[in-house]
C-alpha positions as CSV (number, residue, x, y, z in Angstrom):
1,X,108.4,144.4,113.4
2,X,105.8,145.6,110.9
3,X,105.6,144.3,107.1
4,X,107.9,146.1,104.8
5,X,105.8,148.0,102.6
6,X,108.3,148.4,99.7
7,X,110.3,146.5,97.6
8,X,112.4,146.8,94.2
9,X,110.3,146.6,91.5
10,X,112.3,147.0,87.8
11,X,109.9,148.4,85.6
12,X,111.5,147.2,82.1
13,X,112.0,143.4,83.7
14,X,108.0,143.5,84.1
15,X,107.2,144.8,80.6
16,X,109.5,141.9,78.9
17,X,108.1,139.3,81.2
18,X,104.3,140.5,80.6
19,X,104.3,141.1,76.7
20,X,102.4,138.7,75.7
21,X,99.5,139.2,78.6
22,X,96.5,141.4,78.0
23,X,95.8,144.2,80.5
24,X,93.4,141.8,82.8
25,X,96.2,139.3,83.0
26,X,98.6,141.9,83.8
27,X,96.3,143.4,86.8
28,X,96.0,139.9,88.1
29,X,99.4,139.3,88.0
30,X,100.6,142.5,89.7
31,X,98.0,141.8,92.4
32,X,99.5,138.6,93.1
33,X,102.8,139.8,93.4
34,X,101.7,142.5,96.0
35,X,99.8,139.8,97.8
36,X,102.9,137.4,98.0
37,X,105.1,140.4,99.1
38,X,102.8,140.8,101.8
39,X,102.4,137.2,102.9
40,X,105.8,135.5,101.6
41,X,104.0,132.9,100.2
42,X,100.8,131.9,98.2
43,X,98.4,129.2,99.0
44,X,96.2,127.8,96.4
45,X,93.2,129.5,98.0
46,X,95.1,132.6,97.4
47,X,95.1,132.2,93.9
48,X,91.8,131.1,93.4
49,X,90.5,134.3,94.8
50,X,91.9,135.9,91.5
51,X,92.8,134.2,88.6
52,X,90.8,131.2,86.9
53,X,91.6,128.2,85.1
54,X,91.9,129.8,82.0
55,X,94.8,132.4,83.4
56,X,97.5,129.8,82.3
57,X,100.2,132.4,81.5
58,X,99.7,134.1,85.3
59,X,100.0,130.9,87.1
60,X,102.9,129.8,85.2
61,X,104.4,132.8,87.1
62,X,103.9,131.2,90.6
63,X,104.9,127.7,90.4
64,X,104.1,125.1,93.1
65,X,107.3,124.4,95.4
66,X,108.1,121.4,97.5
67,X,106.9,122.9,100.4
68,X,103.2,123.3,99.3
69,X,103.2,126.9,98.6
70,X,102.9,129.0,95.2
71,X,105.3,131.6,94.6
72,X,107.1,134.1,92.2
73,X,110.9,133.5,92.7
74,X,111.9,136.6,91.6
75,X,109.6,138.6,94.0
76,X,110.8,136.0,96.6
77,X,114.4,137.1,96.1
78,X,113.9,140.7,95.9
79,X,112.0,140.8,98.9
80,X,114.8,138.7,100.6
81,X,117.6,141.1,99.2
82,X,115.6,144.2,100.6
83,X,115.0,142.4,104.0
84,X,118.8,141.5,104.5
85,X,119.7,145.1,103.3
86,X,117.3,146.8,106.1
87,X,118.6,144.4,108.4
88,X,122.4,145.1,107.9
89,X,121.4,149.2,108.1
90,X,119.6,148.3,111.3
91,X,122.4,146.5,112.9
92,X,124.8,149.2,111.8
93,X,123.1,151.7,113.8
94,X,122.9,149.9,117.2
95,X,125.0,151.4,119.9
96,X,126.1,154.4,117.9
97,X,124.9,157.6,119.5
98,X,127.5,159.9,119.4
99,X,127.1,163.2,116.9
100,X,130.4,162.3,115.0
101,X,128.9,158.4,114.6
102,X,125.9,159.8,113.4
103,X,127.4,161.8,110.8
104,X,129.6,158.6,109.8
105,X,126.4,156.7,109.5
106,X,124.9,159.2,107.4
107,X,127.6,159.0,104.9
108,X,127.7,155.5,105.1
109,X,124.3,155.2,104.1
110,X,124.2,157.5,101.3
111,X,127.2,155.7,99.9
112,X,125.4,152.3,99.9
113,X,121.9,154.0,98.4
114,X,124.1,155.3,95.9
115,X,125.8,151.7,95.2
116,X,122.2,150.1,95.3
117,X,120.7,152.6,92.9
118,X,123.8,152.2,90.3
119,X,122.8,148.3,90.5
120,X,119.3,149.4,89.4
121,X,120.5,151.7,86.7
122,X,122.7,148.7,85.5
123,X,119.7,146.6,85.1
124,X,117.3,148.6,83.6
125,X,119.4,150.7,81.4
126,X,121.3,147.9,79.7
127,X,121.6,147.9,76.0
128,X,119.4,144.8,75.7
129,X,116.6,143.2,77.2
130,X,118.6,139.8,77.1
131,X,121.4,141.4,79.7
132,X,118.6,142.5,81.9
133,X,116.6,139.6,82.1
134,X,120.0,137.7,82.5
135,X,120.9,140.0,85.4
136,X,117.8,138.7,87.3
137,X,117.7,134.7,86.4
138,X,119.3,132.6,89.2
139,X,120.2,128.9,88.7
140,X,117.4,127.7,90.8
141,X,115.1,129.5,88.3
142,X,116.9,128.1,85.3
143,X,116.7,124.2,86.9
144,X,113.2,124.6,87.5
145,X,112.2,125.6,84.0
146,X,114.8,122.7,82.8
147,X,112.8,120.1,84.8
148,X,109.7,121.5,83.6
149,X,111.0,121.5,79.7
150,X,112.2,117.4,80.1
151,X,108.7,116.6,81.8
152,X,106.6,117.8,79.2
153,X,103.8,115.2,78.2
154,X,101.2,116.8,76.3
155,X,100.5,120.1,74.1
156,X,99.4,121.8,76.9
157,X,102.2,121.4,79.1
158,X,104.3,122.4,75.8
159,X,102.5,125.9,75.4
160,X,102.7,126.7,79.1
161,X,106.5,126.2,79.0
162,X,106.9,128.2,75.4
163,X,104.9,131.3,77.5
164,X,107.4,131.1,80.3
165,X,110.6,131.0,78.4
166,X,110.0,134.4,77.1
167,X,110.8,135.6,80.2
168,X,114.5,134.3,79.8
169,X,114.8,136.4,76.7
170,X,113.5,133.4,74.4
171,X,114.3,129.9,73.7
172,X,118.0,130.8,72.6
173,X,118.9,132.9,75.4
174,X,117.6,130.4,77.7
175,X,119.3,127.8,76.1
176,X,122.5,129.5,76.6
177,X,122.1,130.3,80.2
178,X,121.6,126.6,81.2
179,X,124.2,125.1,78.9
180,X,126.9,127.8,79.4
181,X,127.8,126.7,76.0
182,X,128.0,123.3,75.8
183,X,127.1,122.2,72.3
184,X,126.0,118.8,73.2
185,X,123.3,120.1,75.5
186,X,122.3,122.5,72.8
187,X,121.7,119.8,70.6
188,X,119.8,117.4,72.8
189,X,117.6,120.0,73.9
190,X,117.1,121.4,70.2
191,X,116.6,117.9,69.1
192,X,113.9,117.9,71.9
193,X,112.1,121.1,71.1
194,X,111.7,119.9,67.7
195,X,110.1,116.8,68.8
196,X,107.5,118.9,70.8
197,X,106.7,121.0,67.7
198,X,106.0,117.8,65.9
199,X,103.5,116.5,68.8
200,X,106.0,113.7,70.2
201,X,105.8,114.1,73.7
202,X,108.1,111.7,76.1
203,X,110.0,112.5,79.3
204,X,113.9,112.9,78.7
205,X,116.4,112.9,81.1
206,X,119.7,115.1,80.0
């Protein structure tokens, strides 16, 4: 089966997530996103062909995972959503050859596409960037960033974290997503953030 040539691309999410990048960094970022979509996951060799050690903000978008590959979690999930949707449409069409069935299929297809477009409109046109960001963040993405936060050991890793947390709507929104209103978690994380700001780096588990 041929590789799917397309994937849903949320323009506002992209603009929010790259607001601190310059145009060269954005170009490298979108190139890697496209490459990942075509390959599924990226190798270190793939990354080195496009970015340098100075492209920290771009590299942060493609963390190394336990399987040994680098990939952007949002692109990975959107690709899977598209794949599952396409397969469900294909399966629904198998064995249905009558004219009536074809008409029914066309109707169902239109309704599903309308629903999908409504989802896109909700994601893109919500009143705040925080709503847009929250709709696209998964628990795995949050837990990965939490793990990165509690394992900061130097100023370089701290700055890398600060860059990445912007994609989650900033520190306050990220903390709200993780803590789910738990004030003790908020307090502990805020205290740790203040220590990092003061140059005190130590691993701390919560």
